C-alpha positions in Angstrom: 2.0 -40.0 37.3 3.7 -42.0 34.5 7.1 -41.1 33.1 5.4 -40.4 29.8 3.1 -37.8 31.4 6.0 -36.2 33.2 8.1 -35.8 30.0 8.2 -32.3 28.6 6.0 -31.8 25.5 7.8 -30.5 22.5 5.8 -28.3 20.2 6.1 -28.6 16.5 8.3 -25.8 15.1 6.0 -25.4 12.1 3.0 -24.9 14.4 5.0 -22.3 16.5 6.0 -20.5 13.3 2.4 -20.4 12.0 1.0 -19.2 15.3 3.6 -16.4 15.4 2.7 -15.4 11.9 -1.0 -15.4 12.6 -0.5 -13.4 15.8 1.6 -10.8 13.9 -0.9 -10.5 11.1 -3.7 -10.1 13.7 -1.8 -7.3 15.5 -1.1 -5.6 12.2 -4.7 -5.8 11.1 -6.0 -4.4 14.4 -3.6 -1.4 14.1 -4.5 -0.7 10.6 -8.3 -1.1 11.2 -8.1 1.6 13.8 -6.4 3.9 11.4 -8.8 3.1 8.6 -11.7 3.9 10.8 -10.2 7.3 11.6 -10.0 8.2 8.0 -6.2 7.8 7.8 -5.4 11.4 8.6 -2.4 10.9 10.9 1.0 12.1 9.8 4.1 10.2 9.1 6.7 12.2 11.1 10.2 12.9 9.9 11.5 15.6 7.5 9.9 14.7 4.2 10.0 18.1 2.4 6.3 17.6 1.6 4.0 20.7 1.5 0.4 20.0 2.5 -2.2 21.5 0.2 -5.7 22.7 1.1 -7.1 19.6 -0.6 -5.2 17.3 1.8 -2.7 16.2 -0.8 1.0 16.8 0.0 3.5 17.5 -2.7 7.3 17.7 -3.0 9.3 19.9 -5.3 11.4 18.2 -7.9 14.7 18.8 -6.0 13.2 17.7 -2.7 11.8 14.3 -3.5 12.7 11.1 -1.7 13.6 7.9 -3.6 11.1 5.1 -3.8 12.5 2.1 -1.9 12.8 -1.4 -3.5 9.3 -2.8 -3.8 9.2 -6.3 -5.2 7.7 -9.7 -4.4 4.6 -11.8 -4.9 1.4 -10.3 -6.2 -2.2 -10.9 -5.2 -2.7 -13.0 -8.3 0.3 -15.2 -7.6 2.8 -13.6 -9.9 6.0 -11.6 -9.3 6.4 -7.9 -9.6 9.3 -5.4 -9.2 7.9 -1.8 -9.1 11.4 -0.6 -10.2 10.7 -2.1 -13.6 8.3 0.7 -14.3 10.9 3.5 -14.0 10.3 6.0 -16.8 6.6 5.9 -16.2 4.5 7.9 -13.7 3.6 5.4 -11.0 0.5 5.6 -8.8 1.0 3.5 -5.7 -2.0 2.7 -3.6 -1.9 0.9 -0.2 -5.2 -1.0 0.5 -6.8 -3.8 2.4 -9.9 -5.8 1.7 -11.1 -5.1 5.2 -11.0 -1.3 4.8 -14.3 0.5 3.9 -12.6 3.6 2.4 -10.5 1.3 0.2 -13.7 -0.1 -1.2 -15.1 3.3 -1.7 -12.2 4.6 -3.8 -11.4 1.4 -5.8 -13.7 2.2 -8.7 -12.1 5.7 -9.0 -8.6 4.2 -9.2 -9.6 1.7 -11.9 -11.4 4.3 -14.0 -8.4 6.7 -13.9 -6.0 3.8 -14.6 -7.9 2.8 -17.7 -7.9 6.5 -18.9 -4.2 7.1 -18.3 -2.4 3.8 -18.9 -1.7 4.7 -22.5 -0.2 8.0 -21.4 2.6 6.4 -19.5 0.9 6.0 -16.1 1.2 2.7 -14.2 -1.0 1.9 -11.2 0.3 -0.6 -8.6 -1.4 -1.6 -5.3 0.1 -2.9 -2.1 -2.4 -5.1 -0.3 -1.7 -5.2 3.4 -2.9 -7.0 6.6 -5.0 -9.5 4.6 -4.0 -12.8 6.3 -5.6 -14.8 3.5 -4.8 -13.9 -0.1 -8.2 -15.1 -1.2 -9.7 -12.1 0.6 -7.5 -9.8 -1.5 -8.4 -11.6 -4.7 -12.1 -11.5 -3.9 -11.8 -7.7 -3.4 -10.1 -7.2 -6.7 -12.7 -9.3 -8.5 -15.6 -7.5 -6.8 -14.2 -4.0 -7.4 -13.1 -4.8 -11.0 -9.4 -3.9 -10.3 -7.2 -5.0 -13.1 -3.8 -3.4 -12.2 -1.3 -5.5 -10.2 -1.0 -5.4 -6.4 1.9 -6.7 -4.3 0.7 -9.0 -1.5 2.1 -7.7 1.8 0.1 -9.3 4.7 2.6 -8.3 7.4 3.2 -4.7 6.2 6.9 -5.4 5.6 7.1 -3.4 2.3 5.7 -0.2 3.9 8.5 -0.4 6.6 11.0 0.1 3.7 9.8 3.7 3.2 11.9 6.5 4.7 10.3 7.8 7.9 7.7 10.4 7.1 7.2 9.3 3.5 4.3 6.9 4.1 2.6 6.3 7.4 1.9 2.5 7.7 -1.1 3.3 9.9 -2.9 5.4 7.2 -4.9 3.0 5.0 -5.7 3.8 2.3 -2.7 5.8 1.2 -1.6 6.9 -2.2 1.8 8.0 -3.6 2.5 9.4 -7.0 6.0 8.6 -8.2 7.7 10.6 -10.9 9.5 9.2 -14.0 12.8 9.2 -12.1 11.5 7.0 -9.3 11.0 9.8 -6.8 8.0 10.4 -4.5 6.2 13.5 -5.8 2.9 13.5 -4.1 1.1 11.8 -1.2 -2.4 11.4 0.2 -3.1 9.7 3.5 -6.8 9.4 2.9 -9.3 8.0 0.4 -9.4 9.9 -2.9 -12.3 10.9 -5.2 -11.8 10.5 -8.9 -11.3 14.3 -9.2 -8.7 14.5 -6.5 -6.8 11.5 -7.9 -6.6 13.1 -11.3 -5.5 16.4 -9.8 -2.8 14.6 -7.9 -1.4 12.8 -11.0 -1.7 15.7 -13.5 1.2 17.9 -12.4 3.6 15.0 -12.3 2.5 13.6 -15.7 3.0 17.1 -17.2 6.6 17.2 -16.0 9.3 17.0 -18.7 
């Protein structure tokens, strides 16, 4: 055996980093896919002050609401977004993935309600998660006609910023309604029909 063949092989740090990222993304996607297939009905744990309604939507009274964490970064379309800049509006925050069938089923409902309510002070924002390639997320938005912005969060890091029990990272799709003070007023851990989405937003929009 030559000296060259006995010499330890050094792997490229960039290759190691990329392999680690791909492995992490694959693990995240596998976890989320299993949740998506189950309908996203699992709970988040923790003391959230949410009250679960018969329609599957959880709500929190004005004095019991948790604060939305910092959510900022790159968007699916390559821009930058800070959700905090929308404070003063009612925000509808939807977590989705291009790989998730219930997300595709509800996408048209979200776009229609967004178009109807955006002039009333309602801002929709998505969080795209577990899509290892941003091109998949962009294709989803184009195919579904989604025009509101989405943060690109392939590793699920943004969801981990939420207080325990506020949002279960395994429940995809998930939707939160944020009041004008930047506090979490309502939550759904399953896909929403147009009617349910409107009913989820209406009480928060009516608040003074």
